[in-house]
C-alpha positions as CSV (number, residue, x, y, z in Angstrom):
1,M,14.1,-15.0,32.4
2,G,17.1,-13.4,34.3
3,S,20.5,-15.1,34.1
4,R,20.3,-16.2,37.8
5,S,16.9,-17.7,37.3
6,Y,18.1,-19.4,34.1
7,I,21.0,-21.0,35.9
8,I,18.7,-22.3,38.7
9,W,16.3,-23.7,36.1
10,M,19.1,-25.4,34.2
11,L,20.5,-27.0,37.4
12,A,17.0,-28.2,38.3
13,M,16.5,-29.8,34.9
14,A,19.9,-31.5,35.1
15,H,19.0,-32.9,38.5
16,F,15.6,-34.1,37.2
17,G,17.3,-35.7,34.2
18,S,19.8,-37.6,36.4
19,L,16.9,-38.9,38.6
20,Q,15.1,-40.1,35.5
21,A,18.2,-41.9,34.3
22,Q,18.7,-43.8,37.5
23,V,17.9,-47.5,37.4
24,F,17.4,-49.3,40.7
25,S,18.4,-52.8,41.6
26,T,19.1,-54.8,44.8
27,E,22.7,-54.0,45.8
28,P,24.9,-52.8,48.6
29,K,26.7,-49.5,48.1
30,I,29.3,-49.9,50.8
31,E,31.7,-52.8,51.8
32,A,30.2,-53.0,55.3
33,I,26.9,-54.3,54.1
34,K,26.8,-58.0,53.1
35,T,24.2,-60.7,52.4
36,L,21.5,-58.3,51.2
37,R,18.4,-60.4,50.5
38,V,14.7,-59.8,49.6
39,L,12.5,-62.7,50.5
40,A,8.8,-63.2,50.0
41,D,7.3,-65.0,53.0
42,G,10.8,-66.1,54.1
43,D,11.2,-68.4,51.1
44,F,14.5,-68.0,49.2
45,R,13.0,-69.9,46.2
46,K,10.2,-67.4,45.6
47,L,10.4,-64.2,43.5
48,P,10.5,-61.1,45.6
49,V,6.9,-60.3,44.7
50,I,3.7,-60.2,46.9
51,D,0.0,-59.8,46.0
52,L,-1.6,-56.4,46.5
53,Q,-4.6,-57.9,48.3
54,G,-3.0,-60.9,49.8
55,E,-1.5,-61.7,53.3
56,A,2.0,-62.3,52.1
57,R,4.9,-60.2,53.4
58,V,8.3,-59.3,51.9
59,E,11.4,-59.0,54.1
60,V,14.5,-57.0,53.2
61,S,17.5,-58.0,55.3
62,F,21.3,-57.6,55.4
63,D,24.3,-57.7,57.7
64,Y,26.1,-54.6,58.7
65,L,29.7,-55.6,59.6
66,G,31.3,-53.9,62.6
67,D,31.4,-53.6,66.4
68,E,29.1,-50.6,66.7
69,Q,25.4,-50.7,66.1
70,P,24.3,-48.8,63.0
71,W,21.4,-46.4,63.3
72,L,19.6,-46.6,60.0
73,S,16.6,-45.3,58.3
74,Y,14.9,-46.0,55.0
75,R,12.5,-44.6,52.4
76,V,10.4,-46.3,49.8
77,R,10.0,-45.1,46.3
78,H,7.7,-46.3,43.5
79,C,9.3,-47.2,40.1
80,D,8.2,-47.7,36.5
81,A,8.6,-51.0,34.6
82,N,12.2,-50.1,33.9
83,W,13.0,-49.6,37.6
84,Q,13.4,-45.9,37.2
85,P,11.7,-43.6,39.7
86,D,8.3,-42.4,38.5
87,D,6.5,-39.1,39.3
88,Q,4.1,-40.5,41.8
89,N,3.5,-38.7,45.1
90,E,4.1,-40.8,48.2
91,L,0.4,-40.4,49.0
92,D,-0.4,-42.2,45.8
93,Y,1.3,-45.5,46.7
94,M,1.7,-45.7,50.4
95,E,0.1,-45.1,53.8
96,G,2.8,-43.9,56.2
97,V,5.4,-41.2,56.6
98,M,9.0,-41.3,55.2
99,P,11.7,-41.7,56.3
100,A,11.2,-44.5,58.8
101,R,13.7,-46.1,61.2
102,V,15.1,-49.7,60.8
103,E,13.8,-51.1,64.1
104,E,14.9,-54.8,63.7
105,V,18.6,-54.7,64.4
106,T,20.2,-57.8,66.1
107,P,23.8,-58.3,67.0
108,S,25.6,-61.4,65.8
109,F,26.0,-64.0,68.5
110,N,29.0,-66.3,69.3
111,T,30.7,-65.6,66.0
112,V,34.5,-66.2,66.1
113,T,35.8,-64.0,63.3
114,T,33.3,-61.3,62.4
115,N,30.9,-59.1,64.4
116,Y,27.9,-57.8,62.6
117,Y,24.4,-56.5,63.1
118,H,21.6,-58.3,61.3
119,C,19.1,-55.6,60.0
120,S,15.7,-56.3,58.6
121,V,12.5,-54.5,57.5
122,T,9.2,-56.3,56.6
123,F,6.5,-54.9,54.5
124,P,3.8,-54.1,55.3
125,N,4.7,-52.9,58.8
126,N,3.4,-50.5,61.5
127,D,5.0,-47.5,59.7
128,V,4.3,-48.3,56.0
129,R,1.5,-49.9,54.0
130,L,1.9,-50.0,50.2
131,V,-1.4,-49.5,48.3
132,A,-0.4,-49.5,44.6
133,S,0.9,-52.3,42.5
134,G,4.2,-52.1,40.6
135,N,7.9,-51.9,41.4
136,Y,9.4,-50.6,44.6
137,V,12.8,-49.7,45.8
138,V,13.9,-49.3,49.5
139,E,16.8,-47.0,50.1
140,F,18.8,-47.4,53.3
141,F,20.9,-44.6,54.8
142,D,22.4,-43.4,58.1
143,E,19.7,-41.5,60.0
144,N,22.1,-38.5,60.2
145,D,22.8,-38.5,56.4
146,A,19.8,-39.0,54.3
147,D,21.7,-38.1,51.1
148,T,24.1,-41.0,51.1
149,V,22.4,-44.3,50.2
150,L,24.1,-47.3,51.8
151,A,22.0,-50.0,50.0
152,T,19.0,-50.4,47.8
153,A,16.6,-53.3,47.7
154,T,13.9,-53.9,45.1
155,F,10.6,-55.9,45.1
156,S,7.3,-55.8,43.4
157,I,3.6,-55.9,44.3
158,S,1.2,-57.6,41.8
159,E,-2.6,-57.2,41.3
160,Q,-2.8,-60.6,39.5
161,Q,-5.6,-59.4,37.3
162,A,-4.2,-61.2,34.2
163,W,-2.9,-64.7,33.5
164,V,0.2,-65.7,31.6
165,Q,0.3,-69.1,29.9
166,G,3.6,-70.1,28.3
167,E,6.1,-72.8,27.3
168,V,9.8,-72.9,26.8
169,S,11.2,-75.1,24.0
170,G,14.6,-76.1,22.6
171,I,13.0,-75.9,19.1
172,T,13.7,-72.3,18.2
173,D,13.6,-70.0,15.2
174,I,17.4,-70.2,14.9
175,D,18.3,-73.8,15.8
176,Y,16.8,-77.2,16.7
177,R,17.5,-78.5,20.2
178,K,21.1,-77.1,20.2
179,Q,22.1,-74.0,22.0
180,H,19.0,-71.9,22.6
181,Q,15.5,-71.9,24.2
182,Q,12.5,-69.9,23.0
183,L,9.4,-68.8,24.8
184,A,5.9,-68.6,23.5
185,L,3.5,-66.6,25.8
186,A,-0.2,-65.9,25.8
187,L,-1.5,-63.2,28.1
188,R,-5.2,-63.4,29.0
189,W,-7.4,-60.9,31.0
190,S,-11.0,-60.4,31.9
191,E,-13.0,-57.4,30.6
192,Q,-14.7,-57.3,34.0
193,Y,-11.4,-56.4,35.8
194,L,-9.5,-54.8,32.9
195,P,-11.9,-53.2,30.5
196,N,-10.8,-51.6,27.2
197,V,-7.2,-52.8,27.3
198,N,-5.2,-51.6,24.3
199,A,-2.7,-54.4,24.1
200,A,-0.8,-52.8,21.2
201,S,0.2,-49.8,23.3
202,E,-0.6,-50.2,27.0
203,L,1.1,-53.4,27.9
204,T,4.8,-54.1,28.7
205,L,6.3,-57.5,29.3
206,V,9.6,-58.0,31.0
207,V,11.2,-61.5,30.8
208,R,14.3,-62.7,32.6
209,Q,16.1,-66.0,32.7
210,N,16.8,-67.3,36.3
211,R,16.2,-63.9,37.8
212,R,19.3,-62.5,36.1
213,D,19.0,-58.8,35.2
214,D,21.7,-59.2,32.5
215,T,19.2,-61.4,30.6
216,R,16.3,-59.0,30.9
217,R,14.1,-58.5,27.8
218,T,11.5,-55.8,27.5
219,I,8.7,-56.4,25.0
220,K,6.2,-53.6,24.1
221,Q,4.0,-55.2,21.5
222,P,2.5,-58.6,21.0
223,I,2.7,-60.5,17.7
224,R,-1.1,-60.8,17.5
225,I,-4.2,-59.8,19.5
226,E,-7.6,-61.2,20.2
227,P,-10.3,-59.4,22.3
228,T,-8.9,-60.5,25.6
229,V,-5.7,-62.3,24.7
230,A,-2.3,-61.1,23.5
231,Y,0.2,-63.5,22.0
232,Y,4.0,-63.2,22.1
233,E,5.6,-65.9,20.0
234,H,8.2,-66.3,17.2
235,M,9.9,-63.2,18.6
236,Q,13.7,-62.6,18.6
237,D,13.5,-61.1,22.1
238,L,12.1,-64.4,23.4
239,I,15.1,-66.5,22.3
240,F,17.7,-67.0,25.0
241,E,21.0,-68.9,25.2
242,G,20.4,-72.2,27.0
243,G,23.4,-72.1,29.3
244,N,24.2,-75.0,31.6
245,N,23.2,-76.2,35.1
246,W,24.5,-74.2,38.0
247,R,27.7,-75.0,39.9
248,Q,27.4,-75.3,43.6
249,F,29.2,-75.3,46.9
250,E,28.1,-75.7,50.5
251,N,29.9,-74.1,53.4
252,T,27.8,-74.9,56.4
253,D,30.3,-76.3,58.9
254,E,33.6,-74.5,59.6
255,R,35.2,-77.8,60.7
256,Y,34.6,-79.9,57.6
257,P,34.7,-79.1,53.8
258,G,31.2,-79.5,52.3
259,I,30.1,-79.9,48.7
260,G,32.4,-78.3,46.2
261,I,35.0,-77.3,48.7
262,E,38.6,-78.5,48.4
263,K,39.9,-77.3,51.8
264,L,39.2,-74.9,54.6
265,R,41.5,-73.4,57.2
266,F,41.3,-71.1,60.2
267,T,44.0,-68.5,60.5
268,H,44.5,-65.3,62.4
269,N,42.5,-63.5,59.6
270,G,39.5,-65.8,60.1
271,Y,38.2,-68.7,58.0
272,D,39.5,-69.3,54.5
273,V,37.6,-71.6,52.1
274,W,39.1,-72.9,48.9
275,L,36.6,-74.2,46.4
276,E,37.4,-77.0,44.1
277,E,39.1,-75.7,40.9
278,D,36.6,-75.2,38.1
279,K,37.1,-76.0,34.5
280,C,35.5,-75.0,31.2
281,R,32.6,-77.4,30.5
282,G,32.5,-79.4,27.4
283,S,29.1,-81.0,27.8
284,Y,25.8,-80.6,29.5
285,L,25.8,-81.7,33.1
286,L,22.6,-83.0,34.7
287,E,22.9,-81.8,38.3
288,P,20.3,-80.6,40.7
289,D,20.3,-76.9,41.3
290,V,18.1,-74.0,42.5
291,H,18.5,-71.7,39.6
292,G,21.1,-69.4,41.1
293,R,19.7,-68.9,44.5
294,Y,21.5,-69.3,47.8
295,L,20.5,-70.2,51.3
296,V,22.0,-68.8,54.6
297,K,22.7,-72.0,56.6
298,A,25.0,-73.2,59.3
299,E,25.3,-76.4,61.3
300,K,24.6,-76.5,65.1
301,V,23.2,-73.0,65.4
302,N,19.7,-71.8,66.5
303,D,19.5,-68.7,64.2
304,P,21.6,-68.8,61.0
305,D,20.9,-65.1,60.4
306,T,22.8,-64.0,63.5
307,E,25.1,-67.0,64.3
308,S,26.6,-67.9,60.9
309,E,30.3,-67.1,60.3
310,Y,31.8,-65.2,57.4
311,S,34.6,-66.7,55.4
312,Q,37.0,-65.7,52.6
313,V,35.8,-67.9,49.8
314,H,38.4,-68.4,47.0
315,F,37.1,-69.2,43.5
316,A,39.5,-70.6,40.9
317,L,38.8,-71.3,37.2
318,R,41.4,-73.0,35.0
319,A,42.0,-71.3,31.6
320,S,45.1,-71.5,29.4
321,K,44.4,-68.0,28.2
322,A,42.2,-65.0,28.9
323,L,38.8,-66.0,27.5
324,D,36.8,-62.8,27.0
325,A,38.1,-59.3,26.5
326,A,34.9,-58.0,28.2
327,G,35.7,-59.9,31.4
328,I,34.6,-63.0,33.3
329,W,32.1,-62.5,36.1
330,L,30.5,-64.7,38.8
331,V,26.8,-65.0,38.4
332,G,24.1,-65.9,40.9
333,D,21.7,-64.3,43.4
334,F,24.6,-63.6,45.7
335,A,26.0,-61.4,42.9
336,Y,22.6,-59.5,42.7
337,G,21.8,-60.7,39.2
338,Q,24.0,-58.3,37.4
339,R,27.6,-57.4,36.4
340,N,29.2,-55.7,39.4
341,E,32.9,-55.1,39.6
342,T,32.9,-56.8,43.0
343,F,32.2,-60.1,41.2
344,R,34.6,-59.8,38.3
345,M,37.3,-62.5,38.0
346,E,41.0,-61.6,37.8
347,Y,43.2,-63.5,35.4
348,D,46.5,-64.8,36.6
349,E,48.5,-65.4,33.4
350,E,51.4,-67.2,35.1
351,A,49.1,-69.6,36.9
352,Q,46.6,-69.8,34.0
353,L,43.8,-69.3,36.5
354,Y,40.9,-66.9,36.9
355,R,40.7,-66.0,40.6
356,K,38.3,-64.2,42.9
357,T,37.9,-64.0,46.6
358,L,34.6,-63.0,48.2
359,Y,33.6,-62.5,51.8
360,L,30.5,-64.7,52.1
361,K,28.3,-65.9,54.9
362,Q,27.9,-69.6,55.6
363,G,25.4,-71.3,53.4
364,A,24.6,-73.2,50.2
365,Y,25.3,-71.4,47.0
366,N,24.6,-71.7,43.3
367,Y,26.9,-69.9,40.8
368,L,27.9,-69.7,37.2
369,Y,30.4,-67.9,35.0
370,N,28.9,-65.4,32.6
371,S,30.7,-66.7,29.5
372,S,29.3,-69.4,27.1
373,A,33.0,-70.3,26.4
374,I,33.1,-71.6,30.0
375,E,29.7,-73.0,30.6
376,G,28.5,-73.9,27.1
377,N,24.9,-73.5,25.9
378,Y,22.4,-76.4,25.8
379,S,18.7,-76.4,24.9
380,E,17.9,-79.0,27.6
381,T,19.0,-76.8,30.5
382,P,16.1,-76.6,33.0
383,N,16.0,-72.8,33.2
384,E,13.2,-70.8,34.8
385,Y,11.8,-67.6,33.1
386,D,10.0,-65.0,35.1
387,V,7.4,-62.9,33.3
388,F,6.3,-59.5,34.6
389,V,3.3,-57.8,32.9
390,Y,2.8,-54.1,33.3
391,Y,-0.2,-52.1,32.3
392,R,-0.4,-48.3,31.9
393,P,-3.7,-47.3,30.4
394,F,-4.0,-44.1,28.4
395,G,-3.7,-41.2,30.8
396,G,-2.3,-43.5,33.6
397,R,0.4,-42.1,35.8
398,Y,2.3,-45.3,36.6
399,D,2.9,-48.8,35.5
400,R,0.6,-51.2,37.2
401,L,1.9,-54.8,37.7
402,I,-1.1,-56.9,36.7
403,S,0.6,-60.3,36.5
404,I,3.7,-62.4,37.2
405,A,4.4,-65.9,36.1
406,I,7.2,-68.4,36.1
407,V,7.6,-70.5,32.9
408,K,9.8,-73.6,32.9
409,V,11.5,-75.7,30.2
410,S,9.3,-78.3,28.6
411,N,11.7,-80.4,26.6
């Protein structure tokens, strides 16, 4: 191999390696994109998952802030169980041609402080039909610059060819009704639909608490196997910190402070909303919540997606000293389920406060702080656990999603 050919080969291998290392999630890549959501059948309470053979639809939407209409396109890629791009050809997982244009773009209406365009894409649509189960990422970009990704959105399609039974208990292998919760799962399948499954090497379970990627656990092997059942129990990876119920605020009327809001004010810069000052919790609080989700909502409007206002929302957490050298972060679906610098709190030593200001759309929000020193851990917290089951048979080219389930606390 000549030197020039060798250099080209090395560059190609480096590019291939970087692609394989990429892990996708739902997140904006630029400041102009806000309120990025992925909804199954328009229901904010559901997981962003639809059935392969069903009639359900998944919608990806976001607001593009500004006075000029954006001209956007998107492409869809198939991913493995770890949300890394796999080696499938587009013809293997979709009917349609990429890239496609974002056709649903609607300007905001009658907003006082912020102009934006509400953009949405629904799958399946006239341009794209997805024909394989598994994980998908949608990459959005300016139609004149396909190399610069402006936002990514993730969702899954399930075959529902297997069934997960499970329970969550405060009685764990490390403590008894104290700070933790432990899952016990049984995965069942039919030989008629999934013949010759090798559960010891061909199945992968992914478990998360309250849709948070920072709690994600990947389990490759069951603890024991029967002919059409795999059991996952008494496993360290199925023990989670209990946490506490979610904090909440509701900013739906720019004239009056709602739940969790101390005051609001309109200035030349727009709406400012100061939340009630948070404190570290010393006990379990039994409060209703929706497990970290949020709902876009505004009073006296016809269409919250295009008529809701944006506000500077000021979070404040009282702390006599910095609590965690690794940092304190806001957690919730509005923070995209992961640690992102956008949602990292800043400590004001003189005021003895953690502070953060976020530009958020009107609505009802759940949130937490990521530190157990702030929230505490309690075995009775009514968490939800989502379970994704992937199957790659011997010689298979991609991870099929054969089941999803939500398991709730059963104290």
